[in-house]
C-alpha positions as CSV (number, residue, x, y, z in Angstrom):
1,M,72.6,-95.3,-106.4
2,F,72.9,-98.7,-108.4
3,A,75.5,-100.1,-110.4
4,C,74.9,-102.8,-113.1
5,I,77.6,-105.2,-114.3
6,Y,77.0,-106.8,-117.7
7,G,79.2,-109.5,-118.8
8,Q,80.2,-109.8,-122.5
9,I,81.0,-113.3,-123.5
10,V,83.2,-113.3,-126.6
11,C,83.3,-116.9,-128.0
12,K,85.3,-117.3,-131.3
13,N,85.5,-120.6,-133.0
14,R,83.2,-122.2,-130.4
15,L,79.8,-123.9,-130.7
16,R,76.6,-122.3,-129.4
17,A,76.4,-124.9,-126.5
18,A,80.0,-124.0,-125.4
19,A,79.1,-120.3,-125.3
20,E,76.0,-120.9,-123.2
21,E,78.2,-122.9,-120.8
22,A,80.8,-120.1,-120.7
23,M,77.9,-117.6,-120.0
24,L,76.8,-119.7,-117.0
25,S,80.3,-119.8,-115.6
26,K,80.8,-116.0,-116.1
27,G,77.6,-115.3,-114.3
28,V,78.7,-117.1,-111.2
29,S,81.9,-114.9,-111.4
30,L,80.0,-111.7,-111.8
31,V,78.1,-112.3,-108.6
32,D,81.3,-112.9,-106.7
33,L,82.6,-109.7,-108.3
34,A,79.6,-107.7,-107.2
35,F,79.9,-109.0,-103.6
36,T,83.3,-107.5,-103.5
37,F,81.9,-104.0,-103.7
38,S,78.5,-104.3,-102.0
39,P,76.6,-106.9,-99.9
40,L,73.3,-106.1,-101.6
41,V,73.4,-107.8,-105.0
42,E,70.7,-109.0,-107.5
43,E,71.4,-111.4,-110.2
44,T,68.8,-110.1,-112.7
45,T,69.7,-112.6,-115.5
46,V,72.7,-114.7,-116.4
47,G,75.4,-112.1,-117.2
48,T,73.6,-109.2,-115.6
49,V,74.1,-108.3,-111.9
50,V,73.0,-105.2,-110.2
51,L,74.3,-103.9,-106.9
52,D,73.4,-101.2,-104.4
53,V,76.3,-98.8,-104.2
54,E,74.7,-96.3,-101.8
55,G,77.3,-94.9,-99.4
56,Q,80.2,-95.8,-101.7
57,E,81.0,-92.0,-102.2
58,L,82.7,-92.1,-98.8
59,L,85.3,-94.5,-100.3
60,F,85.7,-93.1,-103.9
61,G,85.1,-89.4,-103.6
62,S,82.6,-86.6,-102.9
63,P,78.8,-87.3,-103.0
64,L,76.9,-87.1,-106.3
65,N,74.7,-83.9,-106.2
66,G,73.2,-84.0,-109.6
67,N,75.7,-82.1,-111.6
68,E,77.1,-83.9,-114.6
69,A,80.6,-82.6,-113.8
70,D,80.4,-83.9,-110.3
71,I,80.4,-87.6,-111.1
72,G,84.0,-88.3,-110.0
73,W,83.3,-90.9,-107.2
74,A,80.9,-92.9,-109.4
75,Q,83.3,-92.9,-112.2
76,S,86.2,-94.0,-109.8
77,M,84.0,-96.9,-108.5
78,A,83.0,-98.1,-111.9
79,A,86.7,-98.0,-112.9
80,A,87.6,-100.0,-109.8
81,I,85.0,-102.7,-110.7
82,A,86.3,-102.8,-114.3
83,R,89.9,-103.2,-113.1
84,Y,89.0,-106.0,-110.7
85,A,87.0,-107.7,-113.5
86,A,89.9,-107.4,-115.9
87,H,92.2,-108.9,-113.3
88,Q,89.9,-112.0,-113.3
89,G,89.7,-112.3,-117.0
90,L,86.2,-110.9,-117.4
91,K,85.1,-108.4,-120.0
92,I,82.3,-106.4,-118.7
93,N,80.2,-103.2,-119.1
94,V,79.3,-101.0,-116.1
95,G,76.3,-98.8,-115.7
96,V,75.6,-96.5,-112.8
97,A,72.3,-94.8,-112.3
98,R,69.7,-93.6,-109.6
99,N,67.6,-96.7,-110.2
100,P,68.6,-100.3,-111.0
101,D,66.6,-100.5,-114.2
102,A,68.2,-97.5,-115.8
103,A,71.7,-98.8,-114.8
104,I,70.8,-102.2,-116.5
105,H,69.8,-100.4,-119.8
106,A,72.9,-98.3,-119.6
107,A,75.2,-101.2,-119.1
108,R,73.7,-103.2,-121.8
109,S,73.7,-100.5,-124.4
110,S,77.0,-99.0,-124.1
111,K,80.5,-100.4,-123.9
112,G,82.9,-99.6,-121.0
113,I,81.7,-97.5,-118.2
114,T,78.5,-95.3,-118.3
115,V,77.5,-93.0,-115.3
116,I,74.1,-91.4,-115.6
117,P,73.5,-88.4,-113.0
118,P,70.2,-88.2,-111.3
119,G,67.5,-86.5,-113.6
120,K,69.6,-87.3,-116.8
121,E,68.2,-90.8,-117.5
122,L,65.9,-89.9,-120.4
123,T,68.7,-87.7,-121.9
124,R,71.2,-90.7,-122.0
125,L,68.6,-93.6,-122.8
126,G,66.5,-91.6,-125.0
127,D,68.1,-92.6,-128.3
128,L,68.1,-96.3,-127.5
129,S,65.8,-98.6,-129.6
130,L,62.8,-100.0,-128.1
131,K,63.9,-103.4,-129.1
132,M,66.4,-103.1,-126.1
133,L,63.7,-102.4,-123.6
134,D,63.6,-105.3,-121.2
135,Y,60.0,-106.0,-120.6
136,S,60.7,-108.5,-117.8
137,L,61.9,-105.6,-115.5
138,A,58.1,-104.2,-115.7
139,R,56.8,-107.7,-114.7
140,I,55.3,-108.5,-118.1
141,E,54.8,-111.9,-119.5
142,K,56.6,-112.8,-122.8
143,D,53.4,-113.2,-124.8
144,R,51.9,-109.9,-123.7
145,A,55.3,-108.2,-124.3
146,E,55.2,-109.3,-127.9
147,E,51.8,-108.0,-128.3
148,I,52.7,-104.6,-126.8
149,G,56.0,-104.5,-128.9
150,E,53.8,-105.0,-132.2
151,T,51.5,-102.2,-131.0
152,L,54.3,-99.8,-130.5
153,A,55.8,-100.6,-133.8
154,L,52.4,-100.0,-135.5
155,W,52.3,-96.6,-133.6
156,G,55.6,-95.7,-135.4
157,L,57.6,-95.5,-132.0
158,R,61.2,-96.4,-132.5
159,T,63.3,-95.0,-129.4
160,F,62.9,-94.8,-125.7
161,S,62.2,-90.9,-126.1
162,D,59.4,-91.6,-128.6
163,F,57.6,-93.8,-126.0
164,A,58.4,-91.7,-123.0
165,G,56.9,-88.5,-124.8
166,L,53.4,-90.0,-125.1
167,P,50.6,-88.7,-122.9
168,V,50.1,-90.8,-119.8
169,A,46.2,-90.8,-120.1
170,G,46.4,-92.3,-123.6
171,I,48.8,-95.0,-122.6
172,A,46.7,-96.0,-119.7
173,Q,43.6,-96.2,-121.8
174,R,45.2,-98.3,-124.6
175,L,47.8,-100.4,-122.7
176,G,46.6,-100.3,-119.1
177,Q,49.0,-100.5,-116.1
178,E,51.4,-102.5,-118.1
179,G,51.9,-99.6,-120.6
180,L,52.4,-97.2,-117.7
181,R,55.2,-99.5,-116.1
182,L,56.9,-99.8,-119.5
183,Q,56.7,-96.0,-120.0
184,K,58.5,-95.3,-116.7
185,L,61.0,-97.9,-117.6
186,A,61.7,-96.0,-120.9
187,Q,61.9,-92.7,-119.0
188,G,64.4,-94.2,-116.6
189,R,62.1,-93.4,-113.6
190,S,60.9,-96.9,-112.5
191,E,61.4,-97.6,-108.8
192,R,61.7,-101.2,-107.3
193,H,63.6,-103.1,-104.7
194,L,66.4,-105.5,-105.6
195,I,65.8,-109.2,-105.2
196,L,68.9,-109.9,-103.3
197,V,71.0,-113.0,-103.8
198,Q,70.9,-115.1,-100.6
199,T,74.6,-115.9,-99.7
200,P,74.9,-119.5,-98.6
201,T,75.3,-119.6,-94.8
202,G,78.5,-121.5,-93.8
203,F,78.1,-123.9,-91.1
204,E,81.7,-124.5,-90.6
205,Q,84.1,-123.3,-87.8
206,S,87.9,-123.6,-87.8
207,I,90.8,-122.5,-85.9
208,E,94.6,-122.4,-86.4
209,L,96.5,-123.4,-83.3
210,E,99.5,-121.6,-82.1
211,H,101.0,-124.7,-80.5
212,P,100.5,-128.4,-81.3
213,V,97.9,-130.0,-79.0
214,A,98.4,-133.7,-78.0
215,E,96.1,-134.1,-75.1
216,L,92.3,-134.5,-74.9
217,E,91.7,-131.9,-72.2
218,P,93.0,-128.8,-73.9
219,L,91.4,-130.0,-77.2
220,S,88.0,-130.2,-75.4
221,F,88.1,-126.4,-74.8
222,I,88.8,-125.8,-78.5
223,L,86.0,-128.1,-79.6
224,A,83.6,-126.5,-77.1
225,R,84.3,-123.0,-78.4
226,L,83.9,-124.1,-82.0
227,L,80.7,-126.0,-81.3
228,N,79.1,-123.2,-79.4
229,Q,79.7,-120.8,-82.4
230,L,78.4,-123.5,-84.8
231,C,75.3,-124.3,-82.8
232,A,74.6,-120.4,-82.3
233,S,74.6,-120.1,-86.2
234,L,72.3,-123.0,-86.6
235,S,69.9,-121.6,-84.0
236,A,70.0,-118.1,-85.7
237,Q,68.8,-119.8,-88.9
238,A,66.3,-122.2,-87.1
239,L,68.2,-125.2,-88.2
240,A,69.8,-128.2,-86.6
241,M,72.3,-130.8,-87.8
242,N,72.1,-134.5,-88.6
243,E,75.8,-135.0,-89.4
244,L,78.9,-133.6,-87.7
245,R,82.2,-133.7,-89.5
246,L,85.6,-133.2,-87.8
247,R,88.9,-132.5,-89.6
248,L,92.1,-132.3,-87.7
249,K,95.3,-131.1,-89.3
250,L,98.2,-132.9,-87.7
251,E,101.9,-132.0,-87.0
252,N,103.1,-134.7,-89.4
253,R,101.3,-132.9,-92.3
254,T,98.5,-135.3,-92.5
255,E,94.7,-135.0,-91.7
256,H,92.6,-137.0,-89.4
257,E,88.9,-137.0,-90.3
258,R,85.8,-138.3,-88.5
259,T,82.1,-138.2,-89.2
260,I,79.3,-138.6,-86.7
261,T,76.0,-139.4,-88.1
262,L,73.1,-138.4,-85.7
263,P,69.9,-140.4,-85.3
264,V,67.9,-137.2,-85.0
265,P,68.7,-133.5,-85.7
266,M,70.5,-132.0,-82.8
267,R,72.1,-128.6,-81.9
268,N,73.0,-129.0,-78.3
269,P,76.7,-128.1,-78.1
270,R,77.2,-130.2,-74.8
271,T,75.8,-133.4,-76.3
272,L,77.8,-132.8,-79.4
273,L,81.0,-132.1,-77.5
274,R,80.7,-135.3,-75.4
275,L,80.1,-137.4,-78.7
276,L,83.1,-135.9,-80.3
277,L,85.3,-136.6,-77.3
278,L,84.1,-140.1,-77.1
279,D,84.9,-140.6,-80.8
280,I,88.2,-139.2,-80.5
281,E,89.1,-141.4,-77.4
282,A,88.0,-144.4,-79.6
283,H,89.9,-143.2,-82.7
284,P,92.7,-141.0,-81.5
285,P,94.7,-139.1,-84.2
286,P,98.4,-140.4,-84.8
287,A,100.2,-137.1,-84.1
288,S,99.7,-133.7,-82.4
289,I,97.0,-131.4,-83.7
290,T,97.7,-128.1,-85.3
291,A,94.4,-127.0,-86.7
292,V,90.7,-128.0,-86.0
293,A,87.7,-127.6,-88.3
294,I,84.2,-128.7,-87.7
295,A,81.4,-128.7,-90.2
296,A,77.7,-129.4,-89.8
297,A,75.1,-130.7,-92.3
298,P,72.1,-128.4,-91.7
299,V,68.5,-129.8,-91.6
300,K,65.2,-128.7,-90.2
301,P,64.8,-129.4,-86.5
302,R,62.9,-132.2,-85.0
303,V,59.2,-131.4,-84.2
304,L,57.8,-133.5,-81.6
305,Q,54.4,-133.2,-79.9
306,N,53.7,-135.7,-77.0
307,G,50.2,-136.7,-75.9
308,L,48.9,-135.7,-72.5
309,F,48.5,-139.4,-71.5
310,I,51.6,-140.8,-73.3
311,P,54.5,-141.6,-71.0
312,L,57.6,-139.6,-71.8
313,A,60.4,-141.7,-73.6
314,P,64.0,-141.0,-73.2
315,E,65.4,-138.0,-75.1
316,P,67.2,-139.3,-78.3
317,E,70.2,-137.0,-77.4
318,K,70.7,-139.1,-74.2
319,L,70.1,-142.3,-75.8
320,E,72.7,-141.5,-78.5
321,L,75.3,-140.5,-75.7
322,T,74.7,-143.7,-73.8
323,L,75.3,-145.6,-76.9
324,A,78.5,-143.8,-77.5
325,R,79.7,-144.6,-74.0
326,L,78.8,-148.2,-74.5
327,A,80.8,-148.4,-77.8
328,K,83.7,-147.0,-76.1
329,L,83.6,-149.8,-73.5
330,V,82.8,-152.8,-75.7
331,G,83.7,-151.6,-79.2
332,A,81.5,-150.2,-81.9
333,N,81.1,-153.6,-83.7
334,N,79.5,-155.0,-80.5
335,I,76.7,-152.6,-80.1
336,G,73.6,-151.9,-81.9
337,S,70.7,-154.0,-83.3
338,P,71.4,-157.5,-84.5
339,G,70.4,-157.9,-88.2
340,L,70.1,-161.1,-90.1
341,L,72.4,-161.7,-93.1
342,D,71.2,-163.2,-96.5
343,T,72.4,-166.6,-95.7
344,H,71.2,-169.9,-94.2
345,R,74.2,-170.2,-92.0
346,P,73.0,-170.6,-88.4
347,D,73.3,-167.7,-86.1
348,A,74.7,-165.6,-88.8
349,F,74.0,-161.9,-88.1
350,R,75.7,-158.5,-88.0
351,M,75.4,-155.5,-85.7
352,K,73.7,-152.4,-87.3
353,R,73.0,-148.9,-85.8
354,F,70.4,-149.0,-83.3
355,N,67.2,-147.2,-84.5
356,I,63.7,-147.0,-83.2
357,S,61.4,-147.4,-86.2
358,P,57.7,-146.8,-85.3
359,G,55.0,-148.9,-86.7
360,H,56.2,-152.3,-85.8
361,N,54.0,-153.0,-82.7
362,K,51.0,-154.3,-84.8
363,S,49.0,-157.0,-83.0
364,S,48.9,-160.4,-84.9
365,G,46.7,-162.2,-82.5
366,N,43.5,-161.0,-83.7
367,R,41.9,-163.4,-86.0
368,Q,40.0,-160.6,-87.8
369,S,43.3,-158.7,-88.4
370,P,44.8,-159.0,-91.8
371,D,48.2,-159.6,-90.0
372,Y,47.0,-162.8,-88.5
373,R,48.7,-165.8,-89.9
374,G,47.2,-168.4,-87.8
375,P,48.8,-170.8,-85.4
376,R,52.6,-171.5,-85.7
377,R,54.2,-175.0,-85.6
378,G,56.5,-175.3,-82.8
379,P,59.2,-178.0,-82.0
380,I,58.3,-181.7,-81.7
381,G,54.9,-181.1,-83.4
382,M,53.5,-178.8,-80.7
383,V,51.3,-176.0,-81.7
384,A,52.2,-172.4,-80.6
385,N,49.5,-169.6,-80.5
386,R,48.9,-166.5,-78.8
387,Q,48.1,-168.3,-75.5
388,Y,51.2,-170.7,-75.6
389,V,54.3,-169.1,-77.3
390,M,57.7,-170.7,-77.0
391,G,60.9,-168.9,-76.9
392,F,64.3,-170.2,-77.6
393,R,67.4,-169.4,-75.5
394,M,70.5,-169.8,-77.7
395,F,73.9,-170.6,-76.0
396,R,76.9,-168.7,-77.4
397,P,79.1,-170.6,-77.8
398,P,77.2,-173.8,-77.9
399,W,77.8,-176.5,-75.3
400,C,79.7,-179.5,-76.1
401,A,77.6,-182.5,-75.7
402,E,78.0,-186.4,-75.4
403,I,74.9,-188.1,-77.1
404,G,73.9,-191.6,-76.8
405,I,72.7,-193.1,-80.2
406,T,70.4,-196.0,-80.6
407,R,69.3,-197.1,-84.0
408,G,70.3,-193.6,-85.5
409,R,68.4,-191.7,-83.0
410,P,69.7,-189.9,-79.9
411,T,68.6,-191.5,-76.7
412,R,70.8,-189.9,-74.0
413,I,72.5,-186.5,-73.5
414,S,75.2,-185.1,-71.3
415,A,76.2,-181.5,-71.8
416,R,77.9,-178.9,-69.6
417,S,78.5,-175.2,-70.0
418,A,82.2,-174.3,-70.4
419,S,81.8,-171.0,-68.3
420,S,79.5,-172.2,-65.5
421,S,78.3,-175.3,-63.8
422,C,75.1,-175.7,-65.7
423,I,74.4,-179.2,-66.7
424,V,71.9,-180.8,-69.1
425,R,71.9,-184.7,-68.5
426,G,69.3,-187.3,-68.9
427,K,67.2,-189.6,-71.0
428,I,65.8,-188.3,-74.2
429,T,62.2,-189.2,-74.2
430,C,61.1,-187.7,-77.5
431,A,63.2,-186.6,-80.5
432,S,62.2,-184.9,-83.8
433,G,64.6,-184.8,-86.6
434,P,67.0,-184.8,-88.2
435,W,67.0,-181.7,-90.3
436,R,70.1,-181.4,-92.5
437,S,71.4,-178.1,-93.7
438,S,74.6,-177.0,-95.2
439,G,76.1,-174.2,-97.3
440,D,79.2,-172.2,-98.4
441,W,80.9,-175.2,-99.9
442,W,83.2,-172.9,-101.9
443,R,84.6,-171.3,-98.8
444,A,87.1,-172.5,-96.3
445,D,84.5,-172.4,-93.4
446,V,82.0,-174.7,-95.0
447,W,79.3,-175.8,-92.8
448,A,77.0,-178.9,-92.6
449,R,75.0,-180.1,-89.6
450,D,72.0,-182.3,-88.6
451,E,69.6,-180.7,-86.2
452,W,67.3,-182.4,-83.6
453,D,64.7,-181.1,-81.2
454,V,64.6,-183.3,-78.2
455,A,62.8,-183.6,-74.8
456,V,65.3,-184.6,-72.0
457,S,63.8,-186.0,-68.8
458,G,65.1,-184.3,-65.5
459,S,68.5,-185.4,-64.2
460,D,68.6,-187.7,-61.3
461,G,65.1,-189.1,-61.9
462,G,63.3,-185.7,-62.0
463,Q,59.9,-185.5,-63.5
464,S,60.2,-182.2,-65.4
465,E,61.3,-182.3,-68.9
466,V,63.7,-179.8,-70.9
467,L,63.2,-179.1,-74.5
468,C,66.5,-178.6,-76.3
469,R,68.0,-178.3,-79.7
470,I,71.0,-180.4,-80.5
471,Y,73.0,-180.8,-83.7
472,R,75.8,-182.9,-85.0
473,D,78.6,-181.1,-86.9
474,L,79.1,-183.2,-90.0
475,S,82.6,-182.0,-90.5
476,N,83.9,-183.6,-87.4
477,D,81.0,-185.7,-86.0
478,A,81.0,-183.7,-82.8
479,W,77.7,-183.0,-80.9
480,F,76.5,-179.7,-79.4
481,L,73.7,-178.3,-77.5
482,E,72.6,-175.2,-79.3
483,G,70.0,-173.9,-76.8
484,M,66.8,-174.5,-74.8
485,Y,63.2,-173.8,-75.4
486,D,61.4,-171.8,-72.6
């Protein structure tokens, strides 16, 4: 048995657009109403919902055996649906029949409640006009439906019973299989399966605590339980998560929310539990916890296929856990990948989330490669190519230096590290510069400096030379050793 709920939208003193918007909102309410009485629901059109009510006789009365007098349970069920809809402010028609299409036509054509016993479909629907026959239920396109409707009108057919009484052979010869499906639809004998509404799977777990929790150890048991259930739901749907949201209700009637963004889709409850605990330790809630809720953003799982001769890389889950532990030790702002800022200020950078992006290992040393940009100009006029590349080791903070100046050029240097016994001292044999740079004049931390690349002979008469970069801070005329070239 099937029941159809047809929503009537009464719109007085409203524009057509407002009526259509009301229809859409009512359609959503009808689906919710149908799910109250059955888990098998089809939303045929906006405002028309069909549900499978097989077995409802155990709740509403004796089984329906085909006698018109014995329709008590179906009538009681339809009345319960109507009462529930009226409680929600919905005006509906309810049709009950042996097949879903007969129930749809009954609900659309009659006001209130209509119950059709098995075998009585044509008796109840026979007087309906053929204009009410829903061609889409027979899977007929709109253009073809209009053509068939004009043909039936030319034949002088007006009602369902007129069309249902035609011989099957003649319908098949003139209208084909489409005509046969329409005739069964008019007779109320069509059979089909419902196209079920897929209920959204909720990937959220929550629990109300009997007593407030203030320590991390008992909270870890609660989080483990919720994560196991959440990951089991994801596995059942062949999904993973790329974001984990934690919401804690506190004893002082506030909420503490944290969001963990994962670099790759995961569904390992142990890894997720460690990440949550590390995050809670770094950002503890200000009061005891009375309720816990965990939600996941479901995505497709990561698909990875390694080559036979490619060495295995560390698992992303273990890498994320290691980064979380480091963030706990040194702070989240001190871990990640350095990224340059859009400024000319020296050594200006920010720490962003560490992410391995493939495709950045292209070789640029091949002269035939389009990425080859030729030799690079190094400090003091030297050329750096693939055979001789110079690196720069920057000191943070820069070393304070004493520079001897002769005719505006540095000639001697003496610099010492503040945290170690390293010393750079000697005669400057070659100097290139100065290169002046400045910026942020509108801010309090305005900067301006002259940079030099210098070659310093070895201290105590040594023969080796050290290539360094020094600069003079123009705001206070202080000299600094910024780093050394390797």
